[in-house]
C-alpha positions in Angstrom: -15.0 23.1 17.7 -17.9 23.9 20.3 -18.2 27.2 22.5 -20.2 26.8 25.0 -21.6 28.5 28.6 -20.8 26.2 31.5 -24.3 26.0 32.9 -25.2 25.3 29.1 -22.6 22.5 28.9 -23.7 20.8 32.2 -26.8 20.6 31.1 -26.0 17.9 28.7 -22.0 17.1 29.3 -22.6 13.3 29.8 -22.7 13.5 25.9 -18.9 13.5 26.5 -18.8 9.7 27.0 -20.6 9.4 23.9 -18.1 11.5 22.0 -15.3 9.3 23.2 -16.6 6.1 22.9 -17.6 6.9 19.6 -14.2 7.9 18.7 -14.7 11.3 18.0 -12.7 14.5 17.5 -14.0 17.4 18.9 -12.9 20.4 21.3 -15.3 22.0 23.3 -13.9 25.3 24.8 -16.4 26.0 28.5 -16.6 29.9 29.0 -16.9 29.2 32.8 -18.6 32.0 34.8 -19.8 29.7 37.5 -23.4 30.6 36.8 -26.0 31.3 34.4 -24.5 34.8 32.7 -26.6 34.9 29.6 -29.9 34.4 32.2 -28.0 36.8 34.6 -27.7 39.4 31.8 -31.7 39.2 30.7 -32.7 39.0 34.0 -30.4 42.3 35.3 -31.4 44.0 31.5 -35.3 43.5 32.3 -34.7 44.6 35.7 -35.4 41.7 37.5 -33.8 40.6 41.2 -31.0 37.7 40.3 -32.2 34.6 41.4 -30.5 30.8 41.2 -27.8 31.9 38.9 -24.9 31.5 40.7 -23.8 28.1 41.1 -20.2 25.4 41.8 -18.9 23.6 39.0 -17.0 20.4 38.9 -12.8 20.7 38.1 -14.0 20.1 34.0 -10.0 19.4 33.5 -10.6 16.5 35.8 -14.5 15.9 34.5 -13.1 15.3 31.4 -10.4 12.7 32.4 -13.2 10.8 34.2 -15.1 10.3 30.4 -11.4 9.4 28.9 -11.0 13.2 27.0 -8.2 15.7 27.5 -8.9 18.6 29.9 -7.0 22.0 29.9 -7.6 25.0 31.7 -6.6 28.3 30.5 -5.0 30.5 32.9 -4.0 33.5 30.3 -5.8 35.0 27.5 -2.9 34.4 25.3 -2.7 30.8 25.6 -6.0 30.1 24.5 -5.5 30.3 20.5 -2.1 27.8 20.5 -4.2 25.8 22.6 -7.5 25.3 20.6 -4.9 25.1 17.2 -3.4 22.1 19.4 -6.2 20.4 20.1 -7.8 20.7 16.5 -4.5 19.3 15.5 -4.8 16.4 17.3 -7.3 13.5 17.8 -9.9 12.6 20.4 -12.2 15.0 22.6 -10.7 17.9 24.1 -12.3 20.2 26.8 -10.9 23.6 27.5 -12.0 25.6 30.6 -11.7 29.6 30.0 -12.6 31.2 33.0 -14.6 34.4 32.4 -15.9 37.9 34.1 -18.9 39.4 32.3 -18.6 41.9 35.2 -17.9 45.0 32.8 -19.9 43.7 29.8 -23.2 43.2 32.4 -22.6 47.0 33.2 -21.5 48.2 29.4 -24.3 46.3 27.5 -27.1 47.0 30.4 -26.5 50.4 32.0 -24.5 52.1 29.5 -25.8 51.7 26.3 -29.3 52.0 28.3 -28.7 55.0 28.3 -27.4 56.0 24.9 -30.4 56.5 22.4 -29.4 56.6 18.8 -32.2 59.5 16.5 -34.7 57.3 14.4 
């Protein structure tokens, strides 16, 4: 099982064709925030303005199907574990899209933790 961000996945997503052609058993979980979330967080933490980090994605379910893989979209967090287990048991290539919202993480890890200092 691979867990990737949507930006990183799209940089090499054509490898789905290879996995399907070779008959691999593979599950890819895509954490979809429609942007480069990690880079956005690092820019914010360093005090830089956001630049070029938001983008649109394809429909990952249809994208998987176009390559001959199976695609799924998680609508409720509680459904992820069951879907992942099903995919791990089934042969073939499976893509599981998980929409995520990192806005709270950015607030907590960038602003709130920065304000707290641990004594040396």
